[in-house]
N, CA, C and O atoms as a CHARMM CRD file, in Angstrom:
* protein
*
  240
    1    1 MET  N    -53.46900  56.21700 -56.18400 PROA 1      0.00000
    2    1 MET  CA   -54.33100  55.49800 -55.27600 PROA 1      0.00000
    3    1 MET  C    -55.21100  54.56900 -56.10700 PROA 1      0.00000
    4    1 MET  O    -55.70000  54.94900 -57.17100 PROA 1      0.00000
    5    2 LYS  N    -55.40700  53.35400 -55.61400 PROA 2      0.00000
    6    2 LYS  CA   -56.27300  52.42200 -56.32300 PROA 2      0.00000
    7    2 LYS  C    -57.72600  52.84200 -56.16000 PROA 2      0.00000
    8    2 LYS  O    -58.12600  53.37000 -55.12200 PROA 2      0.00000
    9    3 GLN  N    -58.50200  52.60000 -57.20200 PROA 3      0.00000
   10    3 GLN  CA   -59.91200  52.97400 -57.17200 PROA 3      0.00000
   11    3 GLN  C    -60.64100  52.26300 -56.03800 PROA 3      0.00000
   12    3 GLN  O    -61.48500  52.86600 -55.37600 PROA 3      0.00000
   13    4 SER  N    -60.33000  51.00100 -55.80700 PROA 4      0.00000
   14    4 SER  CA   -61.00700  50.24400 -54.74900 PROA 4      0.00000
   15    4 SER  C    -60.71800  50.83700 -53.36900 PROA 4      0.00000
   16    4 SER  O    -61.60800  50.88800 -52.51900 PROA 4      0.00000
   17    5 GLU  N    -59.48000  51.28300 -53.14100 PROA 5      0.00000
   18    5 GLU  CA   -59.12500  51.90900 -51.85700 PROA 5      0.00000
   19    5 GLU  C    -59.89100  53.21200 -51.66200 PROA 5      0.00000
   20    5 GLU  O    -60.39500  53.49100 -50.57400 PROA 5      0.00000
   21    6 LEU  N    -59.97200  54.00300 -52.72400 PROA 6      0.00000
   22    6 LEU  CA   -60.67800  55.28000 -52.65400 PROA 6      0.00000
   23    6 LEU  C    -62.15900  55.06800 -52.37200 PROA 6      0.00000
   24    6 LEU  O    -62.73100  55.74500 -51.51700 PROA 6      0.00000
   25    7 LEU  N    -62.78100  54.14100 -53.07900 PROA 7      0.00000
   26    7 LEU  CA   -64.20800  53.88100 -52.87500 PROA 7      0.00000
   27    7 LEU  C    -64.48300  53.36300 -51.47100 PROA 7      0.00000
   28    7 LEU  O    -65.48100  53.74100 -50.85600 PROA 7      0.00000
   29    8 ARG  N    -63.61500  52.50600 -50.96000 PROA 8      0.00000
   30    8 ARG  CA   -63.78400  51.99100 -49.59500 PROA 8      0.00000
   31    8 ARG  C    -63.70300  53.13200 -48.58100 PROA 8      0.00000
   32    8 ARG  O    -64.51300  53.20800 -47.65700 PROA 8      0.00000
   33    9 LEU  N    -62.73000  54.00700 -48.75700 PROA 9      0.00000
   34    9 LEU  CA   -62.56500  55.15100 -47.86100 PROA 9      0.00000
   35    9 LEU  C    -63.79000  56.06200 -47.90000 PROA 9      0.00000
   36    9 LEU  O    -64.25600  56.52900 -46.86100 PROA 9      0.00000
   37   10 LEU  N    -64.30400  56.30900 -49.09500 PROA 10     0.00000
   38   10 LEU  CA   -65.47900  57.16600 -49.23200 PROA 10     0.00000
   39   10 LEU  C    -66.70700  56.52800 -48.58000 PROA 10     0.00000
   40   10 LEU  O    -67.45400  57.20500 -47.87300 PROA 10     0.00000
   41   11 GLN  N    -66.91800  55.23800 -48.81100 PROA 11     0.00000
   42   11 GLN  CA   -68.08500  54.56600 -48.24400 PROA 11     0.00000
   43   11 GLN  C    -68.02300  54.49900 -46.72700 PROA 11     0.00000
   44   11 GLN  O    -69.05600  54.59100 -46.06400 PROA 11     0.00000
   45   12 GLU  N    -66.83800  54.34200 -46.17000 PROA 12     0.00000
   46   12 GLU  CA   -66.68800  54.32000 -44.70900 PROA 12     0.00000
   47   12 GLU  C    -67.03200  55.66200 -44.08400 PROA 12     0.00000
   48   12 GLU  O    -67.36500  55.73100 -42.90000 PROA 12     0.00000
   49   13 ASN  N    -66.95400  56.73600 -44.87800 PROA 13     0.00000
   50   13 ASN  CA   -67.22500  58.07400 -44.37200 PROA 13     0.00000
   51   13 ASN  C    -68.56100  58.62600 -44.85000 PROA 13     0.00000
   52   13 ASN  O    -68.76800  59.83900 -44.83400 PROA 13     0.00000
   53   14 GLY  N    -69.46000  57.76300 -45.27000 PROA 14     0.00000
   54   14 GLY  CA   -70.83000  58.16800 -45.55400 PROA 14     0.00000
   55   14 GLY  C    -71.08600  58.77300 -46.91400 PROA 14     0.00000
   56   14 GLY  O    -72.12100  59.41100 -47.10700 PROA 14     0.00000
   57   15 VAL  N    -70.18700  58.60000 -47.86700 PROA 15     0.00000
   58   15 VAL  CA   -70.42500  59.10500 -49.21500 PROA 15     0.00000
   59   15 VAL  C    -71.37700  58.14700 -49.92400 PROA 15     0.00000
   60   15 VAL  O    -71.21400  56.93000 -49.83900 PROA 15     0.00000
   61   16 ILE  N    -72.37500  58.69800 -50.62600 PROA 16     0.00000
   62   16 ILE  CA   -73.45400  57.91300 -51.20900 PROA 16     0.00000
   63   16 ILE  C    -73.31200  57.84000 -52.72800 PROA 16     0.00000
   64   16 ILE  O    -73.05300  58.85100 -53.38100 PROA 16     0.00000
   65   17 PHE  N    -73.48200  56.64400 -53.28500 PROA 17     0.00000
   66   17 PHE  CA   -73.49600  56.45700 -54.73300 PROA 17     0.00000
   67   17 PHE  C    -74.81600  56.98300 -55.27600 PROA 17     0.00000
   68   17 PHE  O    -75.87800  56.65100 -54.74900 PROA 17     0.00000
   69   18 LEU  N    -74.76000  57.81500 -56.34400 PROA 18     0.00000
   70   18 LEU  CA   -75.98300  58.34100 -56.95100 PROA 18     0.00000
   71   18 LEU  C    -76.35000  57.61600 -58.23900 PROA 18     0.00000
   72   18 LEU  O    -77.45200  57.08200 -58.36000 PROA 18     0.00000
   73   19 LYS  N    -75.41800  57.59600 -59.21300 PROA 19     0.00000
   74   19 LYS  CA   -75.75700  56.99000 -60.50300 PROA 19     0.00000
   75   19 LYS  C    -74.50400  56.65000 -61.30200 PROA 19     0.00000
   76   19 LYS  O    -73.40700  57.13000 -61.01800 PROA 19     0.00000
   77   20 HSD  N    -74.70800  55.80400 -62.31300 PROA 20     0.00000
   78   20 HSD  CA   -73.65400  55.46900 -63.25900 PROA 20     0.00000
   79   20 HSD  C    -73.72700  56.43200 -64.43300 PROA 20     0.00000
   80   20 HSD  O    -74.80600  56.72400 -64.94700 PROA 20     0.00000
   81   21 GLY  N    -72.57000  56.91900 -64.84700 PROA 21     0.00000
   82   21 GLY  CA   -72.47700  57.67500 -66.08300 PROA 21     0.00000
   83   21 GLY  C    -71.79500  56.79200 -67.11000 PROA 21     0.00000
   84   21 GLY  O    -71.59500  55.60200 -66.86400 PROA 21     0.00000
   85   22 LYS  N    -71.43300  57.35400 -68.26300 PROA 22     0.00000
   86   22 LYS  CA   -70.74800  56.55500 -69.27500 PROA 22     0.00000
   87   22 LYS  C    -69.33200  56.21600 -68.84100 PROA 22     0.00000
   88   22 LYS  O    -68.91100  55.06400 -68.94100 PROA 22     0.00000
   89   23 ARG  N    -68.59800  57.20400 -68.36400 PROA 23     0.00000
   90   23 ARG  CA   -67.19900  56.99200 -67.97900 PROA 23     0.00000
   91   23 ARG  C    -66.94300  57.21800 -66.49500 PROA 23     0.00000
   92   23 ARG  O    -65.88400  56.85600 -65.98200 PROA 23     0.00000
   93   24 HSD  N    -67.90500  57.81100 -65.81000 PROA 24     0.00000
   94   24 HSD  CA   -67.72800  58.12100 -64.39300 PROA 24     0.00000
   95   24 HSD  C    -68.97200  57.69600 -63.61900 PROA 24     0.00000
   96   24 HSD  O    -70.07600  57.65300 -64.16300 PROA 24     0.00000
   97   25 ASP  N    -68.77500  57.38600 -62.35300 PROA 25     0.00000
   98   25 ASP  CA   -69.88600  57.18900 -61.42600 PROA 25     0.00000
   99   25 ASP  C    -70.01200  58.47600 -60.61500 PROA 25     0.00000
  100   25 ASP  O    -69.01600  59.14000 -60.32500 PROA 25     0.00000
  101   26 ILE  N    -71.23400  58.81700 -60.25700 PROA 26     0.00000
  102   26 ILE  CA   -71.48600  60.04800 -59.51700 PROA 26     0.00000
  103   26 ILE  C    -71.78900  59.69800 -58.06400 PROA 26     0.00000
  104   26 ILE  O    -72.63200  58.84900 -57.77500 PROA 26     0.00000
  105   27 TYR  N    -71.08700  60.36800 -57.16300 PROA 27     0.00000
  106   27 TYR  CA   -71.25600  60.15900 -55.72600 PROA 27     0.00000
  107   27 TYR  C    -71.64600  61.48500 -55.06900 PROA 27     0.00000
  108   27 TYR  O    -71.41900  62.55500 -55.63300 PROA 27     0.00000
  109   28 TYR  N    -72.23400  61.40500 -53.87100 PROA 28     0.00000
  110   28 TYR  CA   -72.69300  62.58800 -53.14600 PROA 28     0.00000
  111   28 TYR  C    -72.18700  62.51900 -51.71000 PROA 28     0.00000
  112   28 TYR  O    -72.24300  61.46900 -51.07000 PROA 28     0.00000
  113   29 SER  N    -71.69500  63.64600 -51.21200 PROA 29     0.00000
  114   29 SER  CA   -71.20000  63.72900 -49.84600 PROA 29     0.00000
  115   29 SER  C    -72.17000  64.54100 -48.99100 PROA 29     0.00000
  116   29 SER  O    -72.49900  65.68000 -49.32300 PROA 29     0.00000
  117   30 GLU  N    -72.61900  63.95200 -47.89900 PROA 30     0.00000
  118   30 GLU  CA   -73.48400  64.65700 -46.94800 PROA 30     0.00000
  119   30 GLU  C    -72.71300  65.74700 -46.21000 PROA 30     0.00000
  120   30 GLU  O    -73.30200  66.73400 -45.77100 PROA 30     0.00000
  121   31 ILE  N    -71.40100  65.57400 -46.07200 PROA 31     0.00000
  122   31 ILE  CA   -70.58100  66.53300 -45.34000 PROA 31     0.00000
  123   31 ILE  C    -70.53800  67.87200 -46.07000 PROA 31     0.00000
  124   31 ILE  O    -70.76900  68.92000 -45.46700 PROA 31     0.00000
  125   32 THR  N    -70.24400  67.83500 -47.36300 PROA 32     0.00000
  126   32 THR  CA   -70.08300  69.06900 -48.14100 PROA 32     0.00000
  127   32 THR  C    -71.30800  69.41500 -48.96800 PROA 32     0.00000
  128   32 THR  O    -71.38100  70.50100 -49.54200 PROA 32     0.00000
  129   33 LYS  N    -72.27500  68.50000 -49.03800 PROA 33     0.00000
  130   33 LYS  CA   -73.48100  68.67400 -49.85500 PROA 33     0.00000
  131   33 LYS  C    -73.13900  68.84000 -51.33600 PROA 33     0.00000
  132   33 LYS  O    -73.81700  69.57300 -52.05500 PROA 33     0.00000
  133   34 LYS  N    -72.07900  68.15100 -51.79200 PROA 34     0.00000
  134   34 LYS  CA   -71.63600  68.21400 -53.18000 PROA 34     0.00000
  135   34 LYS  C    -71.73900  66.84500 -53.82600 PROA 34     0.00000
  136   34 LYS  O    -71.59400  65.81800 -53.16300 PROA 34     0.00000
  137   35 SER  N    -71.99000  66.84300 -55.12700 PROA 35     0.00000
  138   35 SER  CA   -71.85500  65.60000 -55.88500 PROA 35     0.00000
  139   35 SER  C    -70.60800  65.73200 -56.74800 PROA 35     0.00000
  140   35 SER  O    -70.23800  66.83300 -57.15500 PROA 35     0.00000
  141   36 PHE  N    -69.96000  64.59700 -57.02700 PROA 36     0.00000
  142   36 PHE  CA   -68.70400  64.62600 -57.77000 PROA 36     0.00000
  143   36 PHE  C    -68.51900  63.31400 -58.51500 PROA 36     0.00000
  144   36 PHE  O    -68.99800  62.27000 -58.07300 PROA 36     0.00000
  145   37 PRO  N    -67.81600  63.36500 -59.65800 PROA 37     0.00000
  146   37 PRO  CA   -67.58600  62.15200 -60.45200 PROA 37     0.00000
  147   37 PRO  C    -66.33200  61.41300 -60.00700 PROA 37     0.00000
  148   37 PRO  O    -65.37000  62.01600 -59.53100 PROA 37     0.00000
  149   38 ILE  N    -66.36300  60.09800 -60.17100 PROA 38     0.00000
  150   38 ILE  CA   -65.19200  59.26000 -59.94400 PROA 38     0.00000
  151   38 ILE  C    -65.02700  58.38800 -61.19100 PROA 38     0.00000
  152   38 ILE  O    -65.97100  57.70500 -61.59000 PROA 38     0.00000
  153   39 PRO  N    -63.84400  58.40100 -61.81300 PROA 39     0.00000
  154   39 PRO  CA   -63.64000  57.59200 -63.02000 PROA 39     0.00000
  155   39 PRO  C    -63.92800  56.11500 -62.74500 PROA 39     0.00000
  156   39 PRO  O    -63.44500  55.55200 -61.76300 PROA 39     0.00000
  157   40 ARG  N    -64.71700  55.49700 -63.62300 PROA 40     0.00000
  158   40 ARG  CA   -65.14400  54.12100 -63.38900 PROA 40     0.00000
  159   40 ARG  C    -64.14600  53.09900 -63.91200 PROA 40     0.00000
  160   40 ARG  O    -63.95500  52.06200 -63.27800 PROA 40     0.00000
  161   41 HSD  N    -63.50800  53.35300 -65.03800 PROA 41     0.00000
  162   41 HSD  CA   -62.68200  52.34100 -65.68700 PROA 41     0.00000
  163   41 HSD  C    -61.20100  52.43800 -65.34800 PROA 41     0.00000
  164   41 HSD  O    -60.39800  51.68100 -65.89300 PROA 41     0.00000
  165   42 ALA  N    -60.82900  53.33900 -64.47700 PROA 42     0.00000
  166   42 ALA  CA   -59.41600  53.49600 -64.09900 PROA 42     0.00000
  167   42 ALA  C    -59.11600  52.61200 -62.89100 PROA 42     0.00000
  168   42 ALA  O    -59.83100  52.66400 -61.89000 PROA 42     0.00000
  169   43 LYS  N    -58.07600  51.81300 -62.97800 PROA 43     0.00000
  170   43 LYS  CA   -57.66800  51.01700 -61.82000 PROA 43     0.00000
  171   43 LYS  C    -56.86400  51.87100 -60.86100 PROA 43     0.00000
  172   43 LYS  O    -56.98400  51.73100 -59.64400 PROA 43     0.00000
  173   44 GLU  N    -56.04300  52.75800 -61.41000 PROA 44     0.00000
  174   44 GLU  CA   -55.27100  53.70600 -60.60500 PROA 44     0.00000
  175   44 GLU  C    -55.80900  55.11000 -60.86600 PROA 44     0.00000
  176   44 GLU  O    -55.98100  55.51400 -62.01600 PROA 44     0.00000
  177   45 ILE  N    -56.06900  55.83400 -59.81100 PROA 45     0.00000
  178   45 ILE  CA   -56.53500  57.21600 -59.93500 PROA 45     0.00000
  179   45 ILE  C    -55.36400  58.11700 -59.61600 PROA 45     0.00000
  180   45 ILE  O    -54.69100  57.93700 -58.60100 PROA 45     0.00000
  181   46 ALA  N    -55.11900  59.08500 -60.48200 PROA 46     0.00000
  182   46 ALA  CA   -53.99000  59.99600 -60.32700 PROA 46     0.00000
  183   46 ALA  C    -54.07500  60.72500 -58.98500 PROA 46     0.00000
  184   46 ALA  O    -55.16400  60.94500 -58.45400 PROA 46     0.00000
  185   47 THR  N    -52.93000  61.09000 -58.45600 PROA 47     0.00000
  186   47 THR  CA   -52.85400  61.71500 -57.13500 PROA 47     0.00000
  187   47 THR  C    -53.67500  63.00200 -57.06900 PROA 47     0.00000
  188   47 THR  O    -54.42100  63.21200 -56.11300 PROA 47     0.00000
  189   48 GLY  N    -53.54500  63.84700 -58.05900 PROA 48     0.00000
  190   48 GLY  CA   -54.29800  65.10700 -58.07200 PROA 48     0.00000
  191   48 GLY  C    -55.79300  64.87800 -58.12100 PROA 48     0.00000
  192   48 GLY  O    -56.55300  65.57100 -57.44500 PROA 48     0.00000
  193   49 THR  N    -56.21900  63.91600 -58.91300 PROA 49     0.00000
  194   49 THR  CA   -57.63600  63.58000 -59.02300 PROA 49     0.00000
  195   49 THR  C    -58.15000  63.02300 -57.70100 PROA 49     0.00000
  196   49 THR  O    -59.23000  63.40100 -57.24600 PROA 49     0.00000
  197   50 ALA  N    -57.39200  62.13900 -57.08700 PROA 50     0.00000
  198   50 ALA  CA   -57.79000  61.55900 -55.79800 PROA 50     0.00000
  199   50 ALA  C    -57.89400  62.64600 -54.72800 PROA 50     0.00000
  200   50 ALA  O    -58.83000  62.63800 -53.92800 PROA 50     0.00000
  201   51 ASN  N    -56.95200  63.56800 -54.70700 PROA 51     0.00000
  202   51 ASN  CA   -57.00000  64.66600 -53.73300 PROA 51     0.00000
  203   51 ASN  C    -58.22400  65.54600 -53.94300 PROA 51     0.00000
  204   51 ASN  O    -58.84200  65.98300 -52.97200 PROA 51     0.00000
  205   52 LYS  N    -58.58300  65.81100 -55.19300 PROA 52     0.00000
  206   52 LYS  CA   -59.77300  66.62200 -55.50200 PROA 52     0.00000
  207   52 LYS  C    -61.03200  65.90600 -55.04900 PROA 52     0.00000
  208   52 LYS  O    -61.93500  66.53000 -54.49100 PROA 52     0.00000
  209   53 ILE  N    -61.10000  64.60400 -55.28600 PROA 53     0.00000
  210   53 ILE  CA   -62.26300  63.82500 -54.86700 PROA 53     0.00000
  211   53 ILE  C    -62.38800  63.84400 -53.34400 PROA 53     0.00000
  212   53 ILE  O    -63.48200  64.04000 -52.81600 PROA 53     0.00000
  213   54 LEU  N    -61.27800  63.64200 -52.63600 PROA 54     0.00000
  214   54 LEU  CA   -61.30500  63.66900 -51.16900 PROA 54     0.00000
  215   54 LEU  C    -61.70200  65.04000 -50.64300 PROA 54     0.00000
  216   54 LEU  O    -62.41400  65.14300 -49.64400 PROA 54     0.00000
  217   55 LYS  N    -61.24300  66.09600 -51.31500 PROA 55     0.00000
  218   55 LYS  CA   -61.61000  67.45200 -50.91100 PROA 55     0.00000
  219   55 LYS  C    -63.10300  67.68100 -51.12900 PROA 55     0.00000
  220   55 LYS  O    -63.77400  68.24300 -50.26300 PROA 55     0.00000
  221   56 ASP  N    -63.63100  67.25200 -52.27800 PROA 56     0.00000
  222   56 ASP  CA   -65.06100  67.39800 -52.55000 PROA 56     0.00000
  223   56 ASP  C    -65.90700  66.59200 -51.56700 PROA 56     0.00000
  224   56 ASP  O    -67.03400  66.97400 -51.25300 PROA 56     0.00000
  225   57 ALA  N    -65.36400  65.48000 -51.08600 PROA 57     0.00000
  226   57 ALA  CA   -66.08500  64.64800 -50.12800 PROA 57     0.00000
  227   57 ALA  C    -65.97100  65.18200 -48.70300 PROA 57     0.00000
  228   57 ALA  O    -66.68000  64.71300 -47.81300 PROA 57     0.00000
  229   58 GLY  N    -65.08800  66.15600 -48.47500 PROA 58     0.00000
  230   58 GLY  CA   -64.92200  66.72300 -47.13900 PROA 58     0.00000
  231   58 GLY  C    -63.99700  65.90100 -46.26100 PROA 58     0.00000
  232   58 GLY  O    -64.06100  65.99800 -45.03600 PROA 58     0.00000
  233   59 LEU  N    -63.14000  65.09600 -46.86600 PROA 59     0.00000
  234   59 LEU  CA   -62.24200  64.24100 -46.10000 PROA 59     0.00000
  235   59 LEU  C    -60.82200  64.75900 -46.06700 PROA 59     0.00000
  236   59 LEU  O    -59.95700  64.14200 -45.44400 PROA 59     0.00000
  237   60 GLU  N    -60.56500  65.85500 -46.71000 PROA 60     0.00000
  238   60 GLU  CA   -59.20500  66.40800 -46.72800 PROA 60     0.00000
  239   60 GLU  C    -59.25200  67.90500 -46.56000 PROA 60     0.00000
  240   60 GLU  O    -58.20800  68.55800 -46.54900 PROA 60     0.00000
């Protein structure tokens, strides 16, 4: 999955950007009350990683 597609999907579902890290950006989901990292410099995010991010966001 492309990083831009993932970020768009997360933002449409109320996921909030918290801060920039060195290699990852940190986001927070109101649905699950969890924060989770998203790789910043990857254009393509691996399927397993994308699924974990969606699960942490409460979208899967």
